[in-house]
mmCIF file of the C-alpha atoms, coordinates in Angstrom:
data_MODEL
# 
_entry.id   MODEL 
# 
loop_
_atom_site.group_PDB 
_atom_site.id 
_atom_site.type_symbol 
_atom_site.label_atom_id 
_atom_site.label_alt_id 
_atom_site.label_comp_id 
_atom_site.label_asym_id 
_atom_site.label_entity_id 
_atom_site.label_seq_id 
_atom_site.pdbx_PDB_ins_code 
_atom_site.Cartn_x 
_atom_site.Cartn_y 
_atom_site.Cartn_z 
_atom_site.occupancy 
_atom_site.B_iso_or_equiv 
_atom_site.pdbx_formal_charge 
_atom_site.auth_seq_id 
_atom_site.auth_comp_id 
_atom_site.auth_asym_id 
_atom_site.auth_atom_id 
_atom_site.pdbx_PDB_model_num 
ATOM 1   C CA . UNK A 1 1   ? -7.590  -57.759 15.738  1.00 0.00 ? 1   UNK A CA 1 
ATOM 2   C CA . UNK A 1 2   ? -10.587 -55.491 16.396  1.00 0.00 ? 2   UNK A CA 1 
ATOM 3   C CA . UNK A 1 3   ? -8.687  -53.541 19.043  1.00 0.00 ? 3   UNK A CA 1 
ATOM 4   C CA . UNK A 1 4   ? -5.825  -52.906 16.597  1.00 0.00 ? 4   UNK A CA 1 
ATOM 5   C CA . UNK A 1 5   ? -8.274  -51.535 14.007  1.00 0.00 ? 5   UNK A CA 1 
ATOM 6   C CA . UNK A 1 6   ? -9.961  -49.386 16.643  1.00 0.00 ? 6   UNK A CA 1 
ATOM 7   C CA . UNK A 1 7   ? -6.568  -48.058 17.770  1.00 0.00 ? 7   UNK A CA 1 
ATOM 8   C CA . UNK A 1 8   ? -5.629  -47.185 14.176  1.00 0.00 ? 8   UNK A CA 1 
ATOM 9   C CA . UNK A 1 9   ? -8.964  -45.437 13.579  1.00 0.00 ? 9   UNK A CA 1 
ATOM 10  C CA . UNK A 1 10  ? -8.561  -43.524 16.828  1.00 0.00 ? 10  UNK A CA 1 
ATOM 11  C CA . UNK A 1 11  ? -5.015  -42.480 15.870  1.00 0.00 ? 11  UNK A CA 1 
ATOM 12  C CA . UNK A 1 12  ? -6.142  -41.324 12.422  1.00 0.00 ? 12  UNK A CA 1 
ATOM 13  C CA . UNK A 1 13  ? -9.082  -39.402 13.901  1.00 0.00 ? 13  UNK A CA 1 
ATOM 14  C CA . UNK A 1 14  ? -6.875  -37.626 16.449  1.00 0.00 ? 14  UNK A CA 1 
ATOM 15  C CA . UNK A 1 15  ? -4.328  -36.742 13.752  1.00 0.00 ? 15  UNK A CA 1 
ATOM 16  C CA . UNK A 1 16  ? -7.087  -35.343 11.517  1.00 0.00 ? 16  UNK A CA 1 
ATOM 17  C CA . UNK A 1 17  ? -8.507  -33.237 14.367  1.00 0.00 ? 17  UNK A CA 1 
ATOM 18  C CA . UNK A 1 18  ? -5.047  -31.932 15.243  1.00 0.00 ? 18  UNK A CA 1 
ATOM 19  C CA . UNK A 1 19  ? -4.437  -30.969 11.615  1.00 0.00 ? 19  UNK A CA 1 
ATOM 20  C CA . UNK A 1 20  ? -7.744  -29.106 11.407  1.00 0.00 ? 20  UNK A CA 1 
ATOM 21  C CA . UNK A 1 21  ? -7.054  -27.339 14.704  1.00 0.00 ? 21  UNK A CA 1 
ATOM 22  C CA . UNK A 1 22  ? -3.589  -26.247 13.548  1.00 0.00 ? 22  UNK A CA 1 
ATOM 23  C CA . UNK A 1 23  ? -4.950  -25.006 10.227  1.00 0.00 ? 23  UNK A CA 1 
ATOM 24  C CA . UNK A 1 24  ? -7.683  -22.879 11.790  1.00 0.00 ? 24  UNK A CA 1 
ATOM 25  C CA . UNK A 1 25  ? -5.663  -21.513 14.727  1.00 0.00 ? 25  UNK A CA 1 
ATOM 26  C CA . UNK A 1 26  ? -3.713  -18.860 12.727  1.00 0.00 ? 26  UNK A CA 1 
ATOM 27  C CA . UNK A 1 27  ? -6.906  -17.623 11.051  1.00 0.00 ? 27  UNK A CA 1 
ATOM 28  C CA . UNK A 1 28  ? -8.764  -17.278 14.319  1.00 0.00 ? 28  UNK A CA 1 
ATOM 29  C CA . UNK A 1 29  ? -5.773  -15.615 15.982  1.00 0.00 ? 29  UNK A CA 1 
ATOM 30  C CA . UNK A 1 30  ? -5.889  -12.813 13.379  1.00 0.00 ? 30  UNK A CA 1 
ATOM 31  C CA . UNK A 1 31  ? -9.509  -11.967 14.091  1.00 0.00 ? 31  UNK A CA 1 
ATOM 32  C CA . UNK A 1 32  ? -11.075 -10.626 17.234  1.00 0.00 ? 32  UNK A CA 1 
ATOM 33  C CA . UNK A 1 33  ? -14.707 -10.453 18.223  1.00 0.00 ? 33  UNK A CA 1 
ATOM 34  C CA . UNK A 1 34  ? -15.800 -7.096  19.538  1.00 0.00 ? 34  UNK A CA 1 
ATOM 35  C CA . UNK A 1 35  ? -18.529 -6.763  22.160  1.00 0.00 ? 35  UNK A CA 1 
ATOM 36  C CA . UNK A 1 36  ? -21.003 -6.017  19.367  1.00 0.00 ? 36  UNK A CA 1 
ATOM 37  C CA . UNK A 1 37  ? -20.165 -9.369  17.766  1.00 0.00 ? 37  UNK A CA 1 
ATOM 38  C CA . UNK A 1 38  ? -18.448 -8.025  14.666  1.00 0.00 ? 38  UNK A CA 1 
ATOM 39  C CA . UNK A 1 39  ? -14.991 -9.133  13.621  1.00 0.00 ? 39  UNK A CA 1 
ATOM 40  C CA . UNK A 1 40  ? -12.046 -6.974  12.641  1.00 0.00 ? 40  UNK A CA 1 
ATOM 41  C CA . UNK A 1 41  ? -8.385  -7.516  11.857  1.00 0.00 ? 41  UNK A CA 1 
ATOM 42  C CA . UNK A 1 42  ? -5.708  -7.585  14.519  1.00 0.00 ? 42  UNK A CA 1 
ATOM 43  C CA . UNK A 1 43  ? -4.244  -4.304  13.185  1.00 0.00 ? 43  UNK A CA 1 
ATOM 44  C CA . UNK A 1 44  ? -7.580  -2.584  13.643  1.00 0.00 ? 44  UNK A CA 1 
ATOM 45  C CA . UNK A 1 45  ? -7.948  -4.225  17.058  1.00 0.00 ? 45  UNK A CA 1 
ATOM 46  C CA . UNK A 1 46  ? -4.546  -2.921  18.116  1.00 0.00 ? 46  UNK A CA 1 
ATOM 47  C CA . UNK A 1 47  ? -5.378  0.558   16.835  1.00 0.00 ? 47  UNK A CA 1 
ATOM 48  C CA . UNK A 1 48  ? -8.711  0.664   18.628  1.00 0.00 ? 48  UNK A CA 1 
ATOM 49  C CA . UNK A 1 49  ? -7.291  -0.717  21.881  1.00 0.00 ? 49  UNK A CA 1 
ATOM 50  C CA . UNK A 1 50  ? -4.494  1.886   21.961  1.00 0.00 ? 50  UNK A CA 1 
ATOM 51  C CA . UNK A 1 51  ? -6.760  4.701   20.820  1.00 0.00 ? 51  UNK A CA 1 
ATOM 52  C CA . UNK A 1 52  ? -4.468  5.421   17.856  1.00 0.00 ? 52  UNK A CA 1 
ATOM 53  C CA . UNK A 1 53  ? -5.544  4.964   14.274  1.00 0.00 ? 53  UNK A CA 1 
ATOM 54  C CA . UNK A 1 54  ? -2.579  4.972   11.891  1.00 0.00 ? 54  UNK A CA 1 
ATOM 55  C CA . UNK A 1 55  ? -2.410  7.767   9.311   1.00 0.00 ? 55  UNK A CA 1 
ATOM 56  C CA . UNK A 1 56  ? -2.868  6.263   5.869   1.00 0.00 ? 56  UNK A CA 1 
ATOM 57  C CA . UNK A 1 57  ? -2.346  9.621   4.162   1.00 0.00 ? 57  UNK A CA 1 
ATOM 58  C CA . UNK A 1 58  ? -5.094  11.767  2.771   1.00 0.00 ? 58  UNK A CA 1 
ATOM 59  C CA . UNK A 1 59  ? -6.296  11.659  -0.767  1.00 0.00 ? 59  UNK A CA 1 
ATOM 60  C CA . UNK A 1 60  ? -6.074  15.167  -2.173  1.00 0.00 ? 60  UNK A CA 1 
ATOM 61  C CA . UNK A 1 61  ? -9.191  16.897  -3.408  1.00 0.00 ? 61  UNK A CA 1 
ATOM 62  C CA . UNK A 1 62  ? -9.518  18.157  -6.975  1.00 0.00 ? 62  UNK A CA 1 
ATOM 63  C CA . UNK A 1 63  ? -7.117  21.033  -7.568  1.00 0.00 ? 63  UNK A CA 1 
ATOM 64  C CA . UNK A 1 64  ? -5.130  20.240  -4.403  1.00 0.00 ? 64  UNK A CA 1 
ATOM 65  C CA . UNK A 1 65  ? -1.597  18.855  -4.491  1.00 0.00 ? 65  UNK A CA 1 
ATOM 66  C CA . UNK A 1 66  ? 1.135   17.931  -2.050  1.00 0.00 ? 66  UNK A CA 1 
ATOM 67  C CA . UNK A 1 67  ? 3.765   20.605  -1.421  1.00 0.00 ? 67  UNK A CA 1 
ATOM 68  C CA . UNK A 1 68  ? 6.437   18.394  0.168   1.00 0.00 ? 68  UNK A CA 1 
ATOM 69  C CA . UNK A 1 69  ? 7.849   14.869  -0.172  1.00 0.00 ? 69  UNK A CA 1 
ATOM 70  C CA . UNK A 1 70  ? 5.861   12.016  1.273   1.00 0.00 ? 70  UNK A CA 1 
ATOM 71  C CA . UNK A 1 71  ? 5.159   8.311   0.848   1.00 0.00 ? 71  UNK A CA 1 
ATOM 72  C CA . UNK A 1 72  ? 5.667   7.211   -2.753  1.00 0.00 ? 72  UNK A CA 1 
ATOM 73  C CA . UNK A 1 73  ? 2.420   6.349   -4.502  1.00 0.00 ? 73  UNK A CA 1 
ATOM 74  C CA . UNK A 1 74  ? 3.619   5.438   -7.976  1.00 0.00 ? 74  UNK A CA 1 
ATOM 75  C CA . UNK A 1 75  ? 6.314   5.986   -10.567 1.00 0.00 ? 75  UNK A CA 1 
ATOM 76  C CA . UNK A 1 76  ? 5.521   7.942   -13.714 1.00 0.00 ? 76  UNK A CA 1 
ATOM 77  C CA . UNK A 1 77  ? 7.667   7.768   -16.818 1.00 0.00 ? 77  UNK A CA 1 
ATOM 78  C CA . UNK A 1 78  ? 7.252   9.765   -20.009 1.00 0.00 ? 78  UNK A CA 1 
ATOM 79  C CA . UNK A 1 79  ? 8.005   12.984  -21.862 1.00 0.00 ? 79  UNK A CA 1 
ATOM 80  C CA . UNK A 1 80  ? 7.788   16.493  -20.379 1.00 0.00 ? 80  UNK A CA 1 
ATOM 81  C CA . UNK A 1 81  ? 5.130   18.306  -22.415 1.00 0.00 ? 81  UNK A CA 1 
ATOM 82  C CA . UNK A 1 82  ? 4.825   21.541  -20.443 1.00 0.00 ? 82  UNK A CA 1 
ATOM 83  C CA . UNK A 1 83  ? 6.476   23.335  -17.509 1.00 0.00 ? 83  UNK A CA 1 
ATOM 84  C CA . UNK A 1 84  ? 4.555   26.020  -15.592 1.00 0.00 ? 84  UNK A CA 1 
ATOM 85  C CA . UNK A 1 85  ? 6.475   27.253  -12.557 1.00 0.00 ? 85  UNK A CA 1 
ATOM 86  C CA . UNK A 1 86  ? 6.876   24.223  -10.293 1.00 0.00 ? 86  UNK A CA 1 
ATOM 87  C CA . UNK A 1 87  ? 4.387   22.047  -12.218 1.00 0.00 ? 87  UNK A CA 1 
ATOM 88  C CA . UNK A 1 88  ? 5.448   19.623  -14.937 1.00 0.00 ? 88  UNK A CA 1 
ATOM 89  C CA . UNK A 1 89  ? 2.956   18.035  -17.312 1.00 0.00 ? 89  UNK A CA 1 
ATOM 90  C CA . UNK A 1 90  ? 4.298   14.617  -18.313 1.00 0.00 ? 90  UNK A CA 1 
ATOM 91  C CA . UNK A 1 91  ? 2.777   12.433  -21.004 1.00 0.00 ? 91  UNK A CA 1 
ATOM 92  C CA . UNK A 1 92  ? 3.325   8.807   -20.025 1.00 0.00 ? 92  UNK A CA 1 
ATOM 93  C CA . UNK A 1 93  ? 4.014   5.983   -22.438 1.00 0.00 ? 93  UNK A CA 1 
ATOM 94  C CA . UNK A 1 94  ? 0.272   5.191   -22.686 1.00 0.00 ? 94  UNK A CA 1 
ATOM 95  C CA . UNK A 1 95  ? -0.573  8.756   -23.760 1.00 0.00 ? 95  UNK A CA 1 
ATOM 96  C CA . UNK A 1 96  ? -2.013  9.836   -20.376 1.00 0.00 ? 96  UNK A CA 1 
ATOM 97  C CA . UNK A 1 97  ? -1.021  13.266  -19.093 1.00 0.00 ? 97  UNK A CA 1 
ATOM 98  C CA . UNK A 1 98  ? 0.091   13.489  -15.470 1.00 0.00 ? 98  UNK A CA 1 
ATOM 99  C CA . UNK A 1 99  ? 0.726   16.740  -13.630 1.00 0.00 ? 99  UNK A CA 1 
ATOM 100 C CA . UNK A 1 100 ? 3.491   16.582  -11.048 1.00 0.00 ? 100 UNK A CA 1 
ATOM 101 C CA . UNK A 1 101 ? 4.892   19.220  -8.758  1.00 0.00 ? 101 UNK A CA 1 
ATOM 102 C CA . UNK A 1 102 ? 8.535   19.822  -7.859  1.00 0.00 ? 102 UNK A CA 1 
ATOM 103 C CA . UNK A 1 103 ? 9.966   21.756  -4.948  1.00 0.00 ? 103 UNK A CA 1 
ATOM 104 C CA . UNK A 1 104 ? 12.966  22.024  -2.654  1.00 0.00 ? 104 UNK A CA 1 
ATOM 105 C CA . UNK A 1 105 ? 12.354  18.475  -1.432  1.00 0.00 ? 105 UNK A CA 1 
ATOM 106 C CA . UNK A 1 106 ? 12.506  16.992  -4.942  1.00 0.00 ? 106 UNK A CA 1 
ATOM 107 C CA . UNK A 1 107 ? 15.706  15.148  -5.834  1.00 0.00 ? 107 UNK A CA 1 
ATOM 108 C CA . UNK A 1 108 ? 16.445  16.122  -9.418  1.00 0.00 ? 108 UNK A CA 1 
ATOM 109 C CA . UNK A 1 109 ? 19.010  13.823  -10.961 1.00 0.00 ? 109 UNK A CA 1 
ATOM 110 C CA . UNK A 1 110 ? 20.869  14.882  -14.109 1.00 0.00 ? 110 UNK A CA 1 
ATOM 111 C CA . UNK A 1 111 ? 20.078  18.605  -13.819 1.00 0.00 ? 111 UNK A CA 1 
ATOM 112 C CA . UNK A 1 112 ? 17.047  20.752  -14.557 1.00 0.00 ? 112 UNK A CA 1 
ATOM 113 C CA . UNK A 1 113 ? 14.427  19.408  -16.956 1.00 0.00 ? 113 UNK A CA 1 
ATOM 114 C CA . UNK A 1 114 ? 13.044  21.078  -20.046 1.00 0.00 ? 114 UNK A CA 1 
ATOM 115 C CA . UNK A 1 115 ? 10.149  20.411  -22.428 1.00 0.00 ? 115 UNK A CA 1 
ATOM 116 C CA . UNK A 1 116 ? 10.856  17.325  -24.536 1.00 0.00 ? 116 UNK A CA 1 
ATOM 117 C CA . UNK A 1 117 ? 13.020  15.567  -21.924 1.00 0.00 ? 117 UNK A CA 1 
ATOM 118 C CA . UNK A 1 118 ? 12.200  11.981  -21.040 1.00 0.00 ? 118 UNK A CA 1 
ATOM 119 C CA . UNK A 1 119 ? 11.764  11.647  -17.266 1.00 0.00 ? 119 UNK A CA 1 
ATOM 120 C CA . UNK A 1 120 ? 10.919  9.120   -14.614 1.00 0.00 ? 120 UNK A CA 1 
ATOM 121 C CA . UNK A 1 121 ? 9.419   10.502  -11.412 1.00 0.00 ? 121 UNK A CA 1 
ATOM 122 C CA . UNK A 1 122 ? 8.393   8.953   -8.122  1.00 0.00 ? 122 UNK A CA 1 
ATOM 123 C CA . UNK A 1 123 ? 5.299   10.842  -6.976  1.00 0.00 ? 123 UNK A CA 1 
ATOM 124 C CA . UNK A 1 124 ? 3.088   11.037  -3.910  1.00 0.00 ? 124 UNK A CA 1 
ATOM 125 C CA . UNK A 1 125 ? -0.670  10.555  -4.068  1.00 0.00 ? 125 UNK A CA 1 
ATOM 126 C CA . UNK A 1 126 ? -0.996  14.350  -4.234  1.00 0.00 ? 126 UNK A CA 1 
ATOM 127 C CA . UNK A 1 127 ? 1.342   14.580  -7.238  1.00 0.00 ? 127 UNK A CA 1 
ATOM 128 C CA . UNK A 1 128 ? 4.499   15.878  -5.538  1.00 0.00 ? 128 UNK A CA 1 
ATOM 129 C CA . UNK A 1 129 ? 7.650   14.487  -7.170  1.00 0.00 ? 129 UNK A CA 1 
ATOM 130 C CA . UNK A 1 130 ? 9.932   12.959  -4.544  1.00 0.00 ? 130 UNK A CA 1 
ATOM 131 C CA . UNK A 1 131 ? 12.489  12.467  -7.321  1.00 0.00 ? 131 UNK A CA 1 
ATOM 132 C CA . UNK A 1 132 ? 12.816  13.239  -11.016 1.00 0.00 ? 132 UNK A CA 1 
ATOM 133 C CA . UNK A 1 133 ? 15.460  11.688  -13.226 1.00 0.00 ? 133 UNK A CA 1 
# 
C-alpha cells in the first residue's frame, strides 16, 4: 500500500515538474543573456549578432515632413479646411487639425480635393498621404 502511494506521489511530482519546465521553456528561449549579464529580446539578439539593426523609421522633427510614400502610421478622416500647394489641413471628427502632404506618390481616389470635402487619408509618421479618398 505504501509503495503505491509513493509511486502516485512520484508520478504527480514528475508531472508537475514537467509542466513547469514546459511553461518556462518558451519564455527563456525568447531571452538571451549577454556577456554583461543583461537580457534582451531575440529580435535584438539577432540584430546585434548580424550587425544589422532594423530601420524603424525616423520621427520627423518639427517643421519637417515626408516627401514620399512610406509605412502607414495612421488613418485620418475629416473635412478639408485649407489647401496650400501640396499641403492639406484636415479637421478630424474630434476637432483636431492635421496637416498632410500630397505628392506624385499619393493615390487620390475620386479626383482632386477641394476645401469642404470630407476625406479619409492614410498618412506616414511624417504626414505624407499615401492615399486620399
